[in-house]
Backbone atoms as SQL, in Angstrom:
CREATE TABLE atoms (id INTEGER PRIMARY KEY, chain TEXT, resi INTEGER, resn TEXT, atom TEXT, x REAL, y REAL, z REAL);
INSERT INTO atoms VALUES
  (1, 'A', 1, 'UNK', 'N', 13.372, 1.707, -12.332),
  (2, 'A', 1, 'UNK', 'CA', 12.089, 1.046, -12.511),
  (3, 'A', 1, 'UNK', 'C', 11.654, 1.230, -13.958),
  (4, 'A', 2, 'UNK', 'N', 11.081, 0.227, -14.526),
  (5, 'A', 2, 'UNK', 'CA', 10.658, 0.292, -15.928),
  (6, 'A', 2, 'UNK', 'C', 9.382, 1.115, -16.084),
  (7, 'A', 3, 'UNK', 'N', 9.060, 1.488, -17.291),
  (8, 'A', 3, 'UNK', 'CA', 7.852, 2.265, -17.559),
  (9, 'A', 3, 'UNK', 'C', 6.610, 1.459, -17.197),
  (10, 'A', 4, 'UNK', 'N', 6.616, 0.166, -17.485),
  (11, 'A', 4, 'UNK', 'CA', 5.481, -0.698, -17.136),
  (12, 'A', 4, 'UNK', 'C', 5.283, -0.718, -15.625),
  (13, 'A', 5, 'UNK', 'N', 6.390, -0.825, -14.860),
  (14, 'A', 5, 'UNK', 'CA', 6.314, -0.785, -13.401),
  (15, 'A', 5, 'UNK', 'C', 5.745, 0.503, -12.889),
  (16, 'A', 6, 'UNK', 'N', 6.160, 1.647, -13.503),
  (17, 'A', 6, 'UNK', 'CA', 5.617, 2.926, -13.093),
  (18, 'A', 6, 'UNK', 'C', 4.113, 3.032, -13.361),
  (19, 'A', 7, 'UNK', 'N', 3.695, 2.512, -14.519),
  (20, 'A', 7, 'UNK', 'CA', 2.260, 2.550, -14.868),
  (21, 'A', 7, 'UNK', 'C', 1.447, 1.714, -13.892),
  (22, 'A', 8, 'UNK', 'N', 1.972, 0.550, -13.531),
  (23, 'A', 8, 'UNK', 'CA', 1.255, -0.322, -12.586),
  (24, 'A', 8, 'UNK', 'C', 1.203, 0.330, -11.215),
  (25, 'A', 9, 'UNK', 'N', 2.316, 0.936, -10.791),
  (26, 'A', 9, 'UNK', 'CA', 2.349, 1.634, -9.507),
  (27, 'A', 9, 'UNK', 'C', 1.374, 2.788, -9.498),
  (28, 'A', 10, 'UNK', 'N', 1.285, 3.552, -10.614),
  (29, 'A', 10, 'UNK', 'CA', 0.361, 4.664, -10.713),
  (30, 'A', 10, 'UNK', 'C', -1.079, 4.172, -10.670),
  (31, 'A', 11, 'UNK', 'N', -1.372, 3.074, -11.294),
  (32, 'A', 11, 'UNK', 'CA', -2.704, 2.462, -11.264),
  (33, 'A', 11, 'UNK', 'C', -3.079, 2.086, -9.805),
  (34, 'A', 12, 'UNK', 'N', -2.151, 1.472, -9.119),
  (35, 'A', 12, 'UNK', 'CA', -2.408, 1.067, -7.734),
  (36, 'A', 12, 'UNK', 'C', -2.613, 2.298, -6.843),
  (37, 'A', 13, 'UNK', 'N', -1.774, 3.324, -7.008),
  (38, 'A', 13, 'UNK', 'CA', -1.894, 4.531, -6.193),
  (39, 'A', 13, 'UNK', 'C', -3.232, 5.202, -6.508),
  (40, 'A', 14, 'UNK', 'N', -3.622, 5.263, -7.780),
  (41, 'A', 14, 'UNK', 'CA', -4.914, 5.856, -8.139),
  (42, 'A', 14, 'UNK', 'C', -6.086, 5.139, -7.520),
  (43, 'A', 15, 'UNK', 'N', -6.054, 3.784, -7.589),
  (44, 'A', 15, 'UNK', 'CA', -7.133, 2.999, -7.006),
  (45, 'A', 15, 'UNK', 'C', -7.174, 3.125, -5.480),
  (46, 'A', 16, 'UNK', 'N', -5.979, 3.152, -4.856),
  (47, 'A', 16, 'UNK', 'CA', -5.950, 3.349, -3.388),
  (48, 'A', 16, 'UNK', 'C', -6.490, 4.706, -3.003),
  (49, 'A', 17, 'UNK', 'N', -6.177, 5.718, -3.820),
  (50, 'A', 17, 'UNK', 'CA', -6.697, 7.053, -3.541),
  (51, 'A', 17, 'UNK', 'C', -8.207, 7.105, -3.655),
  (52, 'A', 18, 'UNK', 'N', -8.760, 6.372, -4.588),
  (53, 'A', 18, 'UNK', 'CA', -10.223, 6.317, -4.747),
  (54, 'A', 18, 'UNK', 'C', -10.845, 5.558, -3.578),
  (55, 'A', 19, 'UNK', 'N', -10.187, 4.546, -3.094),
  (56, 'A', 19, 'UNK', 'CA', -10.689, 3.737, -1.992),
  (57, 'A', 19, 'UNK', 'C', -10.631, 4.510, -0.669),
  (58, 'A', 20, 'UNK', 'N', -9.592, 5.305, -0.480),
  (59, 'A', 20, 'UNK', 'CA', -9.384, 6.026, 0.771),
  (60, 'A', 20, 'UNK', 'C', -10.293, 7.268, 0.867),
  (61, 'A', 21, 'UNK', 'N', -10.590, 7.880, -0.265),
  (62, 'A', 21, 'UNK', 'CA', -11.357, 9.134, -0.253),
  (63, 'A', 21, 'UNK', 'C', -12.777, 8.883, 0.250),
  (64, 'A', 22, 'UNK', 'N', -13.266, 9.758, 1.108),
  (65, 'A', 22, 'UNK', 'CA', -14.648, 9.633, 1.563),
  (66, 'A', 22, 'UNK', 'C', -15.618, 9.808, 0.378),
  (67, 'A', 23, 'UNK', 'N', -16.622, 8.955, 0.316),
  (68, 'A', 23, 'UNK', 'CA', -17.492, 8.964, -0.866),
  (69, 'A', 23, 'UNK', 'C', -18.320, 10.243, -0.984),
  (70, 'A', 24, 'UNK', 'N', -18.632, 10.916, 0.115),
  (71, 'A', 24, 'UNK', 'CA', -19.444, 12.124, 0.021),
  (72, 'A', 24, 'UNK', 'C', -18.610, 13.332, -0.439),
  (73, 'A', 25, 'UNK', 'N', -17.290, 13.244, -0.391),
  (74, 'A', 25, 'UNK', 'CA', -16.444, 14.335, -0.831),
  (75, 'A', 25, 'UNK', 'C', -15.727, 14.029, -2.129),
  (76, 'A', 26, 'UNK', 'N', -15.856, 12.806, -2.593),
  (77, 'A', 26, 'UNK', 'CA', -15.174, 12.375, -3.801),
  (78, 'A', 26, 'UNK', 'C', -16.089, 12.651, -4.994),
  (79, 'A', 27, 'UNK', 'N', -15.705, 13.615, -5.793),
  (80, 'A', 27, 'UNK', 'CA', -16.594, 14.012, -6.909),
  (81, 'A', 27, 'UNK', 'C', -15.947, 13.831, -8.282),
  (82, 'A', 28, 'UNK', 'N', -14.900, 13.017, -8.360),
  (83, 'A', 28, 'UNK', 'CA', -14.318, 12.775, -9.671),
  (84, 'A', 28, 'UNK', 'C', -14.428, 11.277, -10.012),
  (85, 'A', 29, 'UNK', 'N', -14.553, 10.968, -11.289),
  (86, 'A', 29, 'UNK', 'CA', -14.701, 9.572, -11.658),
  (87, 'A', 29, 'UNK', 'C', -13.439, 8.749, -11.428),
  (88, 'A', 30, 'UNK', 'N', -13.599, 7.448, -11.347),
  (89, 'A', 30, 'UNK', 'CA', -12.474, 6.563, -11.029),
  (90, 'A', 30, 'UNK', 'C', -11.401, 6.631, -12.098),
  (91, 'A', 31, 'UNK', 'N', -11.787, 6.764, -13.376),
  (92, 'A', 31, 'UNK', 'CA', -10.770, 6.814, -14.429),
  (93, 'A', 31, 'UNK', 'C', -9.889, 8.039, -14.286),
  (94, 'A', 32, 'UNK', 'N', -10.444, 9.168, -13.820),
  (95, 'A', 32, 'UNK', 'CA', -9.646, 10.384, -13.673),
  (96, 'A', 32, 'UNK', 'C', -8.717, 10.237, -12.456),
  (97, 'A', 33, 'UNK', 'N', -9.168, 9.569, -11.406),
  (98, 'A', 33, 'UNK', 'CA', -8.313, 9.317, -10.254),
  (99, 'A', 33, 'UNK', 'C', -7.142, 8.413, -10.628),
  (100, 'A', 34, 'UNK', 'N', -7.399, 7.406, -11.463),
  (101, 'A', 34, 'UNK', 'CA', -6.333, 6.521, -11.894),
  (102, 'A', 34, 'UNK', 'C', -5.353, 7.284, -12.788),
  (103, 'A', 35, 'UNK', 'N', -5.822, 8.116, -13.690),
  (104, 'A', 35, 'UNK', 'CA', -4.974, 8.911, -14.545),
  (105, 'A', 35, 'UNK', 'C', -4.093, 9.854, -13.695),
  (106, 'A', 36, 'UNK', 'N', -4.680, 10.451, -12.669),
  (107, 'A', 36, 'UNK', 'CA', -3.904, 11.319, -11.772),
  (108, 'A', 36, 'UNK', 'C', -2.848, 10.511, -11.017),
  (109, 'A', 37, 'UNK', 'N', -3.165, 9.313, -10.605),
  (110, 'A', 37, 'UNK', 'CA', -2.207, 8.442, -9.938),
  (111, 'A', 37, 'UNK', 'C', -1.038, 8.089, -10.862),
  (112, 'A', 38, 'UNK', 'N', -1.351, 7.722, -12.061),
  (113, 'A', 38, 'UNK', 'CA', -0.303, 7.375, -13.044),
  (114, 'A', 38, 'UNK', 'C', 0.526, 8.631, -13.362),
  (115, 'A', 39, 'UNK', 'N', -0.121, 9.756, -13.574),
  (116, 'A', 39, 'UNK', 'CA', 0.602, 10.995, -13.846),
  (117, 'A', 39, 'UNK', 'C', 1.488, 11.394, -12.695),
  (118, 'A', 40, 'UNK', 'N', 0.989, 11.258, -11.469),
  (119, 'A', 40, 'UNK', 'CA', 1.785, 11.611, -10.294),
  (120, 'A', 40, 'UNK', 'C', 3.030, 10.760, -10.149),
  (121, 'A', 41, 'UNK', 'N', 2.896, 9.479, -10.404),
  (122, 'A', 41, 'UNK', 'CA', 4.036, 8.573, -10.297),
  (123, 'A', 41, 'UNK', 'C', 5.053, 8.883, -11.411),
  (124, 'A', 42, 'UNK', 'N', 4.573, 9.075, -12.626),
  (125, 'A', 42, 'UNK', 'CA', 5.512, 9.354, -13.727),
  (126, 'A', 42, 'UNK', 'C', 6.240, 10.670, -13.512),
  (127, 'A', 43, 'UNK', 'N', 5.498, 11.723, -13.215),
  (128, 'A', 43, 'UNK', 'CA', 6.121, 13.047, -12.993),
  (129, 'A', 43, 'UNK', 'C', 7.006, 13.009, -11.745),
  (130, 'A', 44, 'UNK', 'N', 6.526, 12.370, -10.679),
  (131, 'A', 44, 'UNK', 'CA', 7.300, 12.297, -9.459),
  (132, 'A', 44, 'UNK', 'C', 8.617, 11.566, -9.648),
  (133, 'A', 45, 'UNK', 'N', 8.619, 10.529, -10.440),
  (134, 'A', 45, 'UNK', 'CA', 9.809, 9.759, -10.716),
  (135, 'A', 45, 'UNK', 'C', 10.872, 10.655, -11.364),
  (136, 'A', 46, 'UNK', 'N', 10.443, 11.474, -12.353),
  (137, 'A', 46, 'UNK', 'CA', 11.404, 12.322, -13.049),
  (138, 'A', 46, 'UNK', 'C', 11.781, 13.552, -12.249),
  (139, 'A', 47, 'UNK', 'N', 10.847, 14.074, -11.439),
  (140, 'A', 47, 'UNK', 'CA', 11.178, 15.191, -10.538),
  (141, 'A', 47, 'UNK', 'C', 12.201, 14.759, -9.499),
  (142, 'A', 48, 'UNK', 'N', 12.022, 13.589, -8.942),
  (143, 'A', 48, 'UNK', 'CA', 12.992, 13.073, -7.970),
  (144, 'A', 48, 'UNK', 'C', 14.370, 12.909, -8.615),
  (145, 'A', 49, 'UNK', 'N', 14.391, 12.429, -9.830),
  (146, 'A', 49, 'UNK', 'CA', 15.661, 12.298, -10.535),
  (147, 'A', 49, 'UNK', 'C', 16.317, 13.650, -10.782),
  (148, 'A', 50, 'UNK', 'N', 15.494, 14.648, -11.127),
  (149, 'A', 50, 'UNK', 'CA', 16.011, 15.995, -11.352),
  (150, 'A', 50, 'UNK', 'C', 16.530, 16.634, -10.059),
  (151, 'A', 51, 'UNK', 'N', 15.935, 16.241, -8.928),
  (152, 'A', 51, 'UNK', 'CA', 16.395, 16.775, -7.628),
  (153, 'A', 51, 'UNK', 'C', 17.625, 16.052, -7.117),
  (154, 'A', 52, 'UNK', 'N', 18.062, 15.022, -7.814),
  (155, 'A', 52, 'UNK', 'CA', 19.262, 14.303, -7.454),
  (156, 'A', 52, 'UNK', 'C', 19.056, 13.138, -6.518),
  (157, 'A', 53, 'UNK', 'N', 17.813, 12.652, -6.424),
  (158, 'A', 53, 'UNK', 'CA', 17.547, 11.474, -5.583),
  (159, 'A', 53, 'UNK', 'C', 18.183, 10.274, -6.293),
  (160, 'A', 54, 'UNK', 'N', 19.129, 9.674, -5.650),
  (161, 'A', 54, 'UNK', 'CA', 19.851, 8.552, -6.249),
  (162, 'A', 54, 'UNK', 'C', 19.059, 7.269, -6.158),
  (163, 'A', 55, 'UNK', 'N', 19.083, 6.452, -7.190),
  (164, 'A', 55, 'UNK', 'CA', 18.420, 5.164, -7.162),
  (165, 'A', 55, 'UNK', 'C', 19.212, 4.235, -6.242),
  (166, 'A', 56, 'UNK', 'N', 18.483, 3.447, -5.475),
  (167, 'A', 56, 'UNK', 'CA', 19.129, 2.516, -4.545),
  (168, 'A', 56, 'UNK', 'C', 18.743, 1.089, -4.933),
  (169, 'A', 57, 'UNK', 'N', 19.388, 0.133, -4.312),
  (170, 'A', 57, 'UNK', 'CA', 19.052, -1.259, -4.545),
  (171, 'A', 57, 'UNK', 'C', 17.747, -1.646, -3.922),
  (172, 'A', 58, 'UNK', 'N', 17.309, -0.924, -2.906),
  (173, 'A', 58, 'UNK', 'CA', 16.079, -1.242, -2.205),
  (174, 'A', 58, 'UNK', 'C', 14.958, -0.323, -2.656),
  (175, 'A', 59, 'UNK', 'N', 14.062, -0.041, -1.761),
  (176, 'A', 59, 'UNK', 'CA', 12.923, 0.859, -2.054),
  (177, 'A', 59, 'UNK', 'C', 13.417, 2.313, -1.982),
  (178, 'A', 60, 'UNK', 'N', 13.111, 3.090, -3.001),
  (179, 'A', 60, 'UNK', 'CA', 13.453, 4.508, -3.025),
  (180, 'A', 60, 'UNK', 'C', 12.348, 5.309, -2.357),
  (181, 'A', 61, 'UNK', 'N', 12.435, 5.421, -1.031),
  (182, 'A', 61, 'UNK', 'CA', 11.320, 6.004, -0.253),
  (183, 'A', 61, 'UNK', 'C', 11.106, 7.470, -0.619),
  (184, 'A', 62, 'UNK', 'N', 12.169, 8.232, -0.825),
  (185, 'A', 62, 'UNK', 'CA', 12.015, 9.658, -1.142),
  (186, 'A', 62, 'UNK', 'C', 11.316, 9.796, -2.490),
  (187, 'A', 63, 'UNK', 'N', 11.705, 8.958, -3.441),
  (188, 'A', 63, 'UNK', 'CA', 11.086, 9.001, -4.780),
  (189, 'A', 63, 'UNK', 'C', 9.602, 8.645, -4.678),
  (190, 'A', 64, 'UNK', 'N', 9.231, 7.676, -3.842),
  (191, 'A', 64, 'UNK', 'CA', 7.821, 7.292, -3.689),
  (192, 'A', 64, 'UNK', 'C', 7.036, 8.375, -2.964),
  (193, 'A', 65, 'UNK', 'N', 7.629, 9.017, -1.983),
  (194, 'A', 65, 'UNK', 'CA', 6.952, 10.104, -1.250),
  (195, 'A', 65, 'UNK', 'C', 6.665, 11.254, -2.217),
  (196, 'A', 66, 'UNK', 'N', 7.637, 11.604, -3.046),
  (197, 'A', 66, 'UNK', 'CA', 7.427, 12.673, -4.037),
  (198, 'A', 66, 'UNK', 'C', 6.329, 12.262, -5.007),
  (199, 'A', 67, 'UNK', 'N', 6.359, 11.043, -5.510),
  (200, 'A', 67, 'UNK', 'CA', 5.342, 10.562, -6.454),
  (201, 'A', 67, 'UNK', 'C', 3.940, 10.568, -5.869),
  (202, 'A', 68, 'UNK', 'N', 3.802, 10.105, -4.633),
  (203, 'A', 68, 'UNK', 'CA', 2.498, 10.060, -3.997),
  (204, 'A', 68, 'UNK', 'C', 1.985, 11.466, -3.716),
  (205, 'A', 69, 'UNK', 'N', 2.868, 12.365, -3.311),
  (206, 'A', 69, 'UNK', 'CA', 2.471, 13.753, -3.052),
  (207, 'A', 69, 'UNK', 'C', 2.014, 14.413, -4.356),
  (208, 'A', 70, 'UNK', 'N', 2.707, 14.196, -5.438),
  (209, 'A', 70, 'UNK', 'CA', 2.291, 14.758, -6.725),
  (210, 'A', 70, 'UNK', 'C', 0.971, 14.166, -7.184),
  (211, 'A', 71, 'UNK', 'N', 0.757, 12.868, -6.989),
  (212, 'A', 71, 'UNK', 'CA', -0.504, 12.252, -7.360),
  (213, 'A', 71, 'UNK', 'C', -1.648, 12.878, -6.556),
  (214, 'A', 72, 'UNK', 'N', -1.434, 13.128, -5.271),
  (215, 'A', 72, 'UNK', 'CA', -2.452, 13.767, -4.438),
  (216, 'A', 72, 'UNK', 'C', -2.754, 15.176, -4.937),
  (217, 'A', 73, 'UNK', 'N', -1.717, 15.896, -5.314),
  (218, 'A', 73, 'UNK', 'CA', -1.910, 17.257, -5.862),
  (219, 'A', 73, 'UNK', 'C', -2.683, 17.185, -7.147),
  (220, 'A', 74, 'UNK', 'N', -2.363, 16.248, -8.025),
  (221, 'A', 74, 'UNK', 'CA', -3.085, 16.077, -9.283),
  (222, 'A', 74, 'UNK', 'C', -4.572, 15.764, -9.035),
  (223, 'A', 75, 'UNK', 'N', -4.859, 14.909, -8.071),
  (224, 'A', 75, 'UNK', 'CA', -6.237, 14.576, -7.740),
  (225, 'A', 75, 'UNK', 'C', -6.962, 15.814, -7.201),
  (226, 'A', 76, 'UNK', 'N', -6.320, 16.593, -6.361),
  (227, 'A', 76, 'UNK', 'CA', -6.930, 17.798, -5.821),
  (228, 'A', 76, 'UNK', 'C', -7.248, 18.794, -6.918),
  (229, 'A', 77, 'UNK', 'N', -6.346, 18.963, -7.862),
  (230, 'A', 77, 'UNK', 'CA', -6.566, 19.871, -8.987),
  (231, 'A', 77, 'UNK', 'C', -7.706, 19.349, -9.864),
  (232, 'A', 78, 'UNK', 'N', -7.686, 18.067, -10.148),
  (233, 'A', 78, 'UNK', 'CA', -8.754, 17.469, -10.987),
  (234, 'A', 78, 'UNK', 'C', -10.107, 17.600, -10.287),
  (235, 'A', 79, 'UNK', 'N', -10.127, 17.403, -8.986),
  (236, 'A', 79, 'UNK', 'CA', -11.366, 17.550, -8.246),
  (237, 'A', 79, 'UNK', 'C', -11.898, 18.970, -8.297),
  (238, 'A', 80, 'UNK', 'N', -10.989, 19.922, -8.204),
  (239, 'A', 80, 'UNK', 'CA', -11.390, 21.336, -8.275),
  (240, 'A', 80, 'UNK', 'C', -11.913, 21.674, -9.662),
  (241, 'A', 81, 'UNK', 'N', -11.234, 21.175, -10.679),
  (242, 'A', 81, 'UNK', 'CA', -11.612, 21.510, -12.054),
  (243, 'A', 81, 'UNK', 'C', -12.920, 20.828, -12.483),
  (244, 'A', 82, 'UNK', 'N', -13.204, 19.665, -11.935),
  (245, 'A', 82, 'UNK', 'CA', -14.392, 18.929, -12.328),
  (246, 'A', 82, 'UNK', 'C', -15.496, 18.992, -11.306),
  (247, 'A', 83, 'UNK', 'N', -15.446, 19.965, -10.447),
  (248, 'A', 83, 'UNK', 'CA', -16.443, 20.109, -9.373),
  (249, 'A', 83, 'UNK', 'C', -17.838, 20.232, -9.954),
  (250, 'A', 84, 'UNK', 'N', -18.776, 19.539, -9.335),
  (251, 'A', 84, 'UNK', 'CA', -20.135, 19.539, -9.819),
  (252, 'A', 84, 'UNK', 'C', -20.957, 20.645, -9.148),
  (253, 'A', 85, 'UNK', 'N', -20.343, 21.325, -8.224),
  (254, 'A', 85, 'UNK', 'CA', -21.058, 22.433, -7.550),
  (255, 'A', 85, 'UNK', 'C', -21.005, 23.672, -8.441),
  (256, 'A', 86, 'UNK', 'N', -22.008, 24.485, -8.399),
  (257, 'A', 86, 'UNK', 'CA', -22.075, 25.712, -9.150),
  (258, 'A', 86, 'UNK', 'C', -21.155, 26.755, -8.491),
  (259, 'A', 87, 'UNK', 'N', -20.487, 27.538, -9.306),
  (260, 'A', 87, 'UNK', 'CA', -19.648, 28.582, -8.790),
  (261, 'A', 87, 'UNK', 'C', -20.491, 29.786, -8.402),
  (262, 'A', 88, 'UNK', 'N', -20.123, 30.441, -7.307),
  (263, 'A', 88, 'UNK', 'CA', -20.937, 31.615, -6.882),
  (264, 'A', 88, 'UNK', 'C', -20.298, 32.894, -7.386);
């Protein structure tokens, strides 16, 4: 997949993550969610390659699962770091 394709996929995953998240628990801005989606797809693509996931002619489901999981982890970390609640 080309770099442009990965960026578009990351944008879509970031926007879907923002749409799926409950609004009362979602405390990060949309731009940060999109950045986390793009980062998760880019890093996940290379992690899957490093783990030996072979590219196929069809949809690389394992590569996508890894990318989406990493995007979710990135959003969770960003949410924790940008929390608007005061620390006790």
